[in-house]
Phi, psi and omega in degrees: 000126180298151184299326183290342182268001182295136173278170178299322179294318179300314180298316179297320180295316179299314181296321181293317179296316179297315181298318180293315182294313181289327176297319177296315179299317180296317182293322184275326189248298187285322180057035174274160170308142188307313182298318180290313183300314181292323178294315180299312183293324175296318179293316179297318178300318179297316181293324177296320178299316179296318180296316178299319178298317183293318183278323188251355178072024178279178181240031182294317183299311177299324179293319178294319179297320179294322178298314180295322178295327180290338180285325184061078184307317183299309181294318181301315182279307189288326182254002181229285188293325190301319181299318180292317183294318181292317179297314180298320178294314182293330182301333185256008178269126181284122184295325181296316177291319181294326181296324178293331179256024187297323183290313174301322179298312181298313184290314183293326182278352178241287181298320179299317179295316180295319179295315179296320178302315181294314182297313180295318182300308180294320181292322182293327176298320177292314182299313179298321179298325178299332181257017175079015179251114181267119180238136176299146183302319183298323178289327176294324176292326174301316177297319178300322181289322184281337183261349184282320180293138173279146184277118182300329180295310181293319182296315182291330175297324178290315184297332179296335184257345187258140179276087183247137177307146187304316182295318179293320178300315179294325179294314179297314181294315180297318179297316182294327177294314186273329180288342172297309179298317179297316180298319179297319179294313179299318178301313181298319180296311182292321180296321178300315180293317182293320181293324180276348180067035182246161176294142180280120177271116182296326180294312179295320179297318179296319179295316178299317180298315180297320180296313184290306185288312180296319178296324177296319178298313181296318179296317179299318177296318182295308183288328177294319179293318178299317179295319179300313180295320180295316180294324182290335185274353180226170173221079181212104190298326179299314181292321183291325174294320177296324178298317178297322176295321179296322177301313184291308186285313179291319181296319181292321177295319179296322178300317177297319184295320184260009174061051169235170186284111176296317178302317179296317180300318180293322179297316181293314180298320179296320177297317182295312182288324181289342180248289181296319182295310182293325183284323191236349187244001186229146170283170179299321180296312180298316180302316181296314180295314184295315181296317180291324178299311183287332174295321178292316176303316180300313182296316182296311182293324176301314181299313181294319182298311183289331173296316178300318179301315179296315181296328183293351176304329183298336181290329186246356186296340181268012178239065186298328181295325180284334178297329179296321177298319178298318178297320180291336181278345181300309178299326179297315181293320178293320177298316180298318178296319179299314181290320182291334177269316186296316182297310178297320180295321178295320180292329184266359184305322177295334181271314182210121177254112183279359176096173185292341181281344189303308183299306181298323181292315182290327182277302184285333177271001178277077187279145170264149184212218187297330182296317178298318179295317180299318179293320178296321179292341181277355180292150178295147182302146178149174182296329179295316178300316182300316181295313182294320181297316180297315179297320180297315180299315182299315181294318180294317178298318177298315182297311184291314187279310185277304181294315182297325182280340187249349186298320180297318179294322178298314180295317180298319180294320180291331182276350179292133179298143181295135180283137179295143181294000000 
C-alpha cells in the first residue's frame, strides 16, 4: 500500500508497532532513558534509510518522507497528543510543592519566555548572517518564540530519573507546563505579524496574550471544578475515568472554539484534578485506576512522540548547509536559557532560594522537544521556513539526546559532597 494511501488508523498502527518494537530493543539492549533511546533509534533508522537509498538506488527515503508528511506532525501533536500529555503531566505535580515555587514558575513561564525569545531572535539573525543567510528580524523572533519554551513532556521524563528536591522538581515541572502555553501564544502573535508583514503592536499583542493565557486559566479552572464536583458526587471508577477524558478532549476543543490557550487550560485542569480531585473526590479504587490509566496514556504517547522526533530527521538530512546554522544556534539557545533563568532567580533570591541545583537543573534540564518541532512545521512554505525548521531539529535533537542523557549524571555530580583538598 503506498504511503500516501495510509489511513489514520494505518499510520497510528505503524507508529505503535515501531514504538513497541524499538522500546523493547532499547529496554533489553541499549538501556537508555526511553525518550533518548527512541529518538536515537528513530534518527538512526532515518539515516540508514537515506544511506541505503544513496548506495543502492532504492526509494525508501521518499516513501518514509511521504509517510511522515501524511501524519501531519503539527496537527497530530498540537491538536491531538498535547492535550493528553499536558493533563497527564499536571496530574502528577504536587500542588503543595508547586505552591512554594509559584513565583519562579510565574516569572520564568512569562518574563523568562519573553526574554529568551528576544535574545534568541536577535542572536539568530546574527548567526544566520554569518553563514550568508539573511533573515528578517521578525521571523528570527518567531524562531525565538518557538524554541524558548521547554517541552513539559521531555522535562518530566528527565525529572522521573533525577534525584531533585521536591520544591525544585515541582518548579521545573510547573514552569515547563505553563511556559509551553505562553510560548504558543507568543509564537502565534509574532507569526501573525510576520506573515502579514506589518509592524508588531505591543498593545494588541498584550491584549491577545491576556485573552489567550488568562482565558486558558479561567477555562481550566471552570472545567476542572465541574469535573471535581461530578467525581465527588459518585463512586464509580469507570465513569470518573471517562469524566477525566471528557475534560481533556472536550476542554481542549472548547479552548480552540473560544480562542483561549488549550495548553494552559489543560495544565490548570490537570493540577486541580490531580490534587483536589484525587485528595477529596475519589475513593482509593478510583484513584488507583485513574492514576494508572493516565500514567499508561502518558507512556504510550511519549513513546510515539519521541519516535516521531527521531524519524523526522529524514526531512532535513538532505540540507547539510542549514544543519551548520542549527549547530551554531545551540550555544545561543543555551545562553538565552541561562540569562532568562538566571536573571529572575537572582532577583527573587531574597524571597525564595531554590538552592544551588536550581540553575543547572533549569538550564541543562530545560529540554526542547516535539512542541518546538510542531510549531516550526506550521510555518508557511519558503526558504525562511526551511532554515528555521533545520535549526529547530538540530537543537531539539541535541536537547533530547545530549541534555536528556546527561542531566541525571550532572545532578548526581553536583550533589556529591566536595572532596577535601
